[in-house]
C-alpha distance (Angstrom), angle and dihedral (degrees) to the residues before:
residue distance angle dihedral
M1 . . .
K2 3.85 . .
W3 3.68 94.4 .
I4 3.85 90.6 47.2
Y5 3.83 90.0 51.4
R6 3.76 92.3 48.8
S7 3.89 92.2 45.8
W8 3.83 87.3 50.7
L9 3.78 91.1 53.0
V10 3.75 90.1 52.2
L11 3.86 90.7 49.4
L12 3.74 92.4 50.2
G13 3.75 91.1 47.7
G14 3.80 91.1 51.9
L15 3.74 97.5 43.9
G16 3.86 97.8 37.8
A17 3.77 100.1 100.5
S18 3.80 96.6 45.5
H19 3.81 100.7 38.1
G20 3.80 101.2 33.3
F21 3.85 93.8 -117.4
A22 3.79 116.3 152.4
V23 3.73 125.4 -124.9
E24 3.78 110.0 -108.0
W25 3.83 117.8 -103.3
P26 3.83 94.2 165.9
E27 3.82 106.2 163.6
F28 3.78 145.0 11.8
R29 3.73 108.3 -41.9
G30 3.83 95.5 5.5
P31 3.74 138.0 -89.4
T32 3.74 94.9 -27.2
G33 3.80 94.5 38.7
Q34 3.80 88.1 -127.9
G35 3.72 103.5 86.9
T36 3.79 98.4 -104.3
S37 3.77 129.4 124.5
D38 3.82 145.4 169.9
L39 3.86 92.8 -135.6
K40 3.78 122.8 141.5
N41 3.76 134.7 -143.6
V42 3.83 96.3 15.1
P43 3.81 107.7 168.0
V44 3.75 123.6 -97.7
H45 3.84 102.3 -174.7
W46 3.76 129.1 43.8
S47 3.84 143.0 125.4
A48 3.92 134.4 -169.0
T49 3.79 88.5 -78.8
S50 3.85 104.3 33.2
N51 3.74 137.3 62.4
V52 3.95 89.4 4.0
A53 3.77 114.7 139.8
W54 3.79 92.2 -169.9
S55 3.72 143.0 -25.8
V56 3.86 123.6 -157.4
T57 3.68 133.2 -173.1
I58 3.84 112.3 -117.1
P59 3.85 114.5 -141.8
G60 3.85 114.7 -124.8
G61 3.76 121.3 -0.2
G62 3.74 140.0 -75.4
W63 3.81 147.5 134.4
S64 3.80 101.5 -137.5
S65 3.78 113.5 129.8
P66 3.85 117.7 -115.2
V67 3.89 117.6 -103.9
I68 3.80 123.2 -157.1
S69 3.89 128.5 -149.0
E70 3.83 130.0 162.8
G71 3.75 95.9 -18.5
K72 3.78 97.3 -44.0
I73 3.78 132.3 103.2
Y74 3.84 121.2 -147.5
L75 3.81 130.2 -168.4
T76 3.80 137.2 155.6
S77 3.76 130.7 -114.7
A78 3.80 140.4 -178.8
V79 3.73 123.7 -138.9
Q80 3.84 119.3 -166.1
E81 3.77 112.9 -136.6
N82 3.76 135.5 174.0
S83 3.85 91.0 -110.8
G84 3.80 94.7 45.6
V85 3.78 143.6 -69.1
S86 3.72 118.4 -45.8
L87 3.82 110.0 -148.8
R88 3.76 107.3 -157.9
V89 3.81 143.9 -173.7
I90 3.74 116.3 -143.1
C91 3.88 125.1 -158.5
L92 3.88 119.8 -161.1
D93 3.75 134.3 -178.5
E94 3.77 107.6 -108.2
S95 3.72 94.8 -146.1
K96 3.72 100.0 49.6
G97 3.87 106.7 17.7
S98 3.83 90.2 -126.0
I99 3.87 116.9 146.8
F100 3.84 112.6 -111.9
W101 3.74 94.1 -176.6
N102 3.86 142.3 -16.8
Q103 3.85 111.4 -155.7
E104 3.73 132.8 -179.2
A105 3.76 109.9 -125.6
L106 3.81 97.8 176.3
R107 3.81 140.7 0.6
A108 3.77 121.4 -141.5
D109 3.76 132.6 -160.5
P110 3.91 108.6 -114.2
G111 3.87 87.6 -124.2
V112 3.77 92.4 57.3
A113 3.75 93.6 45.1
K114 3.83 100.0 49.3
Q115 3.86 129.6 92.9
I116 3.73 103.8 60.8
H117 3.71 130.4 155.2
S118 3.82 120.2 -99.3
K119 3.81 89.2 -114.5
N120 3.80 93.2 45.3
S121 3.82 132.9 75.2
L122 3.86 138.7 -161.9
A123 3.87 88.4 -103.7
S124 3.88 105.7 45.1
P125 3.85 104.4 126.2
T126 3.79 113.0 90.9
L127 3.90 120.7 -126.1
I128 3.73 128.1 -112.3
V129 3.88 117.8 -139.0
R130 3.73 112.8 -163.8
D131 3.72 137.3 150.0
G132 3.66 97.7 -10.4
R133 3.76 95.6 -46.5
I134 3.84 135.9 98.2
Y135 3.82 116.5 -145.6
A136 3.88 110.1 -155.9
H137 3.87 117.1 -170.2
F138 3.76 124.6 -171.2
G139 3.90 101.4 179.5
H140 3.75 112.6 -125.2
M141 3.77 92.4 -0.4
G142 3.79 94.4 67.4
T143 3.75 148.5 -96.1
A144 3.72 134.0 -100.1
A145 3.85 142.4 -179.8
L146 3.83 122.8 -141.0
D147 3.84 133.9 -173.2
L148 3.85 119.0 -121.3
T149 3.87 89.1 -94.4
G150 3.85 91.9 60.1
K151 3.88 94.9 -102.1
V152 3.85 110.9 148.9
L153 3.85 106.7 -125.8
W154 3.80 96.1 -178.2
A155 3.68 142.0 -15.9
Q156 3.80 128.6 -152.3
T157 3.77 120.4 -160.1
S158 3.87 103.2 149.2
I159 3.80 95.5 92.6
K160 3.86 105.3 92.5
F161 3.82 130.6 -178.4
P162 3.75 133.4 156.5
P163 3.82 107.0 -104.9
V164 3.69 127.9 -146.1
H165 3.86 115.6 -152.7
G166 3.84 89.4 -8.7
N167 3.73 131.4 -88.4
G168 3.82 125.6 -28.4
G169 3.87 122.3 143.0
S170 3.72 117.1 90.3
P171 3.88 123.7 -139.2
A172 3.76 131.2 -104.7
L173 3.76 126.7 -145.3
V174 3.77 122.0 -140.9
S175 3.79 123.1 170.8
S176 3.75 104.2 -44.3
L177 3.81 96.5 -23.6
L178 3.79 132.6 97.4
I179 3.88 106.5 -149.1
F180 3.88 125.0 -162.9
S181 3.76 138.9 154.6
C182 3.85 122.5 -110.8
D183 3.82 98.7 -166.9
G184 3.77 105.1 158.3
A185 3.79 135.5 153.1
E186 3.96 91.2 -65.8
N187 3.80 141.1 6.5
P188 3.85 94.4 22.3
F189 3.82 117.9 -164.8
L190 3.78 145.2 168.7
A191 3.78 117.1 -118.1
A192 3.74 141.4 -160.0
L193 3.85 131.5 -161.7
D194 3.70 128.7 -167.8
A195 3.84 101.0 -106.6
Q196 3.80 90.8 -145.8
T197 3.71 100.6 52.0
G198 3.82 107.7 10.4
A199 3.83 93.5 -120.1
V200 3.66 118.1 148.9
R201 3.83 111.4 -104.5
W202 3.81 101.8 178.2
K203 3.66 146.8 -18.3
T204 3.83 121.5 -155.5
P205 3.78 118.0 -165.7
R206 3.85 116.5 -133.4
N207 3.96 96.0 -138.1
T208 3.78 86.8 -160.3
T209 3.81 120.7 169.6
A210 3.91 93.9 -155.0
R211 3.85 112.5 121.5
S212 3.75 94.1 -132.2
K213 3.79 108.5 51.7
F214 3.76 102.2 -174.8
S215 3.84 123.3 105.2
F216 3.82 140.3 149.3
S217 3.73 112.1 -152.9
T218 3.84 122.6 148.0
P219 3.86 112.3 -128.5
L220 3.80 119.9 -119.8
I221 3.83 123.3 -148.2
I222 3.79 114.6 -140.5
K223 3.74 138.3 165.7
V224 3.79 120.6 -120.2
D225 3.78 117.9 -175.0
G226 3.83 86.1 -17.2
T227 3.71 95.8 -53.4
E228 3.87 124.9 112.7
T229 3.75 114.7 -119.5
I230 3.84 131.0 -180.0
I231 3.76 112.6 -132.5
S232 3.79 108.6 -159.1
A233 3.80 126.9 171.1
A234 3.78 120.0 -145.9
S235 3.74 137.6 168.5
G236 3.91 109.0 -61.0
F237 3.78 96.5 5.8
V238 3.81 151.4 18.6
G239 3.69 119.6 -122.9
G240 3.80 141.3 -163.7
Y241 3.85 113.3 -138.2
S242 3.85 134.9 -169.1
P243 3.85 108.0 -118.4
G244 3.75 94.2 -146.6
D245 3.78 98.7 63.1
G246 3.73 104.8 0.0
K247 3.71 94.3 -114.2
E248 3.91 115.2 165.7
L249 3.77 105.5 -119.5
W250 3.74 99.0 -178.1
R251 3.79 142.3 -20.9
V252 3.78 138.4 -152.1
R253 3.73 114.0 -153.6
Y254 3.87 124.8 -142.6
G255 3.92 99.8 -178.1
E256 3.79 114.5 -121.8
G257 3.82 99.3 -7.3
Y258 3.70 107.8 144.8
S259 3.97 143.3 165.6
V260 3.84 83.7 44.0
V261 3.88 105.9 -172.8
P262 3.81 109.8 162.0
R263 3.75 119.4 99.8
P264 3.82 114.0 -125.8
V265 3.88 121.4 -115.3
F266 3.77 127.1 -151.6
G267 3.81 134.0 -150.3
H268 3.82 141.7 118.2
G269 3.82 83.9 40.7
L270 3.79 88.5 -66.1
V271 3.77 136.0 117.5
Y272 3.81 111.5 -142.2
L273 3.81 121.0 -161.9
S274 3.68 144.1 148.5
S275 3.86 119.6 -121.2
G276 3.91 102.3 -137.1
F277 3.71 132.9 -129.9
D278 3.00 146.4 24.0
R279 3.88 97.2 15.1
P280 3.84 109.0 8.1
I281 3.80 118.2 -151.9
L282 3.86 122.7 -170.8
Y283 3.84 109.8 -132.2
A284 3.73 131.5 -160.9
I285 3.79 111.7 -157.5
D286 3.74 130.9 -175.8
P287 3.90 105.4 -145.1
A288 3.85 95.7 -174.3
R289 3.84 111.4 120.5
A290 3.83 90.2 -9.2
T291 3.68 115.4 154.1
G292 3.91 133.9 168.9
D293 3.71 115.0 -17.1
A294 3.74 103.8 2.0
T295 3.86 97.7 170.3
E296 3.77 97.0 113.3
S297 3.84 97.7 36.2
H298 3.72 108.6 40.6
V299 3.76 109.2 36.0
R300 3.75 104.8 106.1
W301 3.81 98.7 -176.2
K302 3.82 141.3 -25.2
Q303 3.79 135.2 -154.4
A304 3.86 127.4 -164.2
K305 3.87 97.9 178.9
G306 3.68 107.9 103.1
A307 3.66 98.9 -9.6
P308 3.82 115.8 160.6
T309 3.77 128.8 -127.9
T310 3.80 97.0 -164.4
P311 3.84 113.7 15.8
S312 3.79 118.1 75.1
P313 3.88 119.4 -122.4
L314 3.76 121.1 -111.0
L315 3.82 125.3 -139.1
L316 3.89 120.1 -152.7
G317 3.81 115.9 169.4
D318 3.74 111.0 -55.5
E319 3.87 93.5 -16.4
L320 3.72 128.5 85.7
Y321 3.83 117.6 -157.3
M322 3.80 128.8 -160.2
V323 3.80 137.7 172.6
S324 3.81 118.5 -154.7
D325 3.80 121.8 -137.4
G326 3.84 86.4 -107.4
G327 3.79 94.6 56.7
I328 3.84 103.6 -97.1
A329 3.71 111.6 141.8
S330 3.82 120.5 -159.9
C331 3.70 140.5 -175.9
L332 3.83 118.0 -155.1
N333 3.73 135.9 -176.5
A334 3.84 99.3 -103.1
L335 3.91 93.0 -146.8
T336 3.85 99.2 47.5
G337 3.85 107.7 18.1
E338 3.89 91.8 -121.8
V339 3.74 111.1 152.9
H340 3.68 116.6 -123.6
W341 3.87 96.4 -177.2
S342 3.76 140.1 -15.8
E343 3.70 117.5 -167.2
R344 3.85 138.0 165.9
L345 3.76 118.6 -108.6
G346 3.73 96.2 178.9
G347 3.90 132.9 -117.7
G348 3.65 130.5 42.8
F349 3.77 123.3 -61.3
S350 3.77 133.9 -147.1
A351 3.90 103.3 146.7
S352 3.67 120.9 87.0
P353 3.87 118.4 -116.3
V354 3.77 122.1 -110.7
A355 3.78 130.3 -159.6
A356 3.90 139.0 -143.2
E357 3.81 132.8 161.8
G358 3.75 94.0 -4.1
R359 3.73 93.0 -50.7
I360 3.73 130.9 116.2
Y361 3.75 122.8 -146.1
C362 3.87 117.0 -155.7
V363 3.79 117.8 -179.9
N364 3.79 116.1 -162.3
E365 3.74 129.0 -152.3
S366 3.84 93.3 -95.3
G367 3.90 92.5 55.6
V368 3.70 95.3 -101.2
T369 3.87 114.0 139.2
S370 3.86 118.9 -155.0
V371 3.82 110.4 -158.8
V372 3.76 106.8 -156.1
R373 3.78 125.8 -171.9
A374 3.80 111.3 -120.8
G375 3.76 115.4 -120.0
K376 3.80 146.3 81.2
T377 3.86 92.5 -70.6
F378 3.82 117.1 67.6
E379 3.91 113.9 -122.0
I380 3.83 127.8 162.2
L381 3.84 109.0 -150.3
A382 3.78 95.5 -175.5
T383 3.75 148.0 -9.6
N384 3.76 114.1 -148.3
D385 3.88 122.7 -173.7
L386 3.85 122.8 -160.5
G387 3.73 91.0 -179.7
E388 3.88 95.7 -131.2
R389 3.79 131.3 97.8
S390 3.90 115.0 -96.3
L391 3.73 132.3 -172.2
A392 3.75 99.1 158.1
S393 3.70 125.0 99.7
P394 3.88 114.5 -119.1
A395 3.81 129.9 -110.9
L396 3.86 122.7 -142.3
D397 3.77 134.1 -148.7
D398 3.87 131.2 170.9
A399 3.84 104.8 -66.0
S400 3.87 92.9 -3.4
I401 3.74 143.9 80.7
F402 3.83 121.6 -164.9
I403 3.86 119.3 -147.3
R404 3.76 125.1 -174.3
T405 3.90 114.7 -152.2
E406 3.72 130.1 179.3
S407 3.81 95.1 -75.6
H408 3.70 107.2 7.1
L409 3.86 148.0 47.9
W410 3.72 114.5 -138.5
R411 3.74 130.8 -159.9
I412 3.79 108.9 -155.4
G413 3.79 117.8 -162.0
R414 3.74 123.1 8.3
């Protein structure tokens, strides 16, 4: 099915202008899962009143990022009700912003849903849309699959773990498996569900020595020597796992690093990731032929200056870009870790940056997007303020950028 999916993406890209089909942005950080794109004419300048195609109020609350497929936008939301919490999937028309449908995927008991961080929500993980299905993950509250009309195909609520600060990490899809982390207060593990049925296929314990066990990172699927490997960061270490049975293949330790949020990126044969609180360090790891404890043998370089605890890094060519939670943007040599520049953007950051046409889009927590030119010399092209809090990572389409703020979803551009 993978070659069919990729061929369909190419077809959509080629027919998009003449047939109105949208470019696919089907999961957290887009088609590559790493925030990069080949899209054109993505806007550079806007405000809450200019260059806005539409803005629509989203019912309920949530910080999941929008995803795009075949001219529709999907995102999750949570609605507090007297009888519990309704965990919902919403489908919108990409061209107009009108809501096609708003479907409850799961219902959670208020006692299960409580105790979230002030920067979190009950609907923070981002959806995956693939092969006519929508996969909605709500952390410890459960996971569901829906069809494109909003019909719930299966719901899985048997996987339990004690959350800290609520849910956060998004799932990843590999072959017929839906993979996600279950890194709670104790006994953390990585889990896989059968994507067709929702049945539990495997659960792999983390066996971490870190004092704080909880983390929120989204797995990334890479190919190493032609073999698919799950890269999943946890408290105390990042590991490579076999998709088929969940076996841990290797790990690189980073001490007491915990509450790991950034999704790893991969390129130049290296995995790049940040090690979490309290002192984040950006690691470059060579996963080729790694086995067992690879901490001493497979770390190619590491850099503490400007490393993020929440936003994911971004790899473009030979440069690695990152934005710290405190608003320091940095450009590094991806092969050596040498810092080309490190500059303050302003504001706090939770969203992960995305890139198009040699530009990097960084949305801060106040809803201000800094557009930075990619390259070894720092240059801000624009600073665009929507005037509303934002913690969700943006999604891109040709000539448009979609930004979720506290109450609205915005289509910037045309």
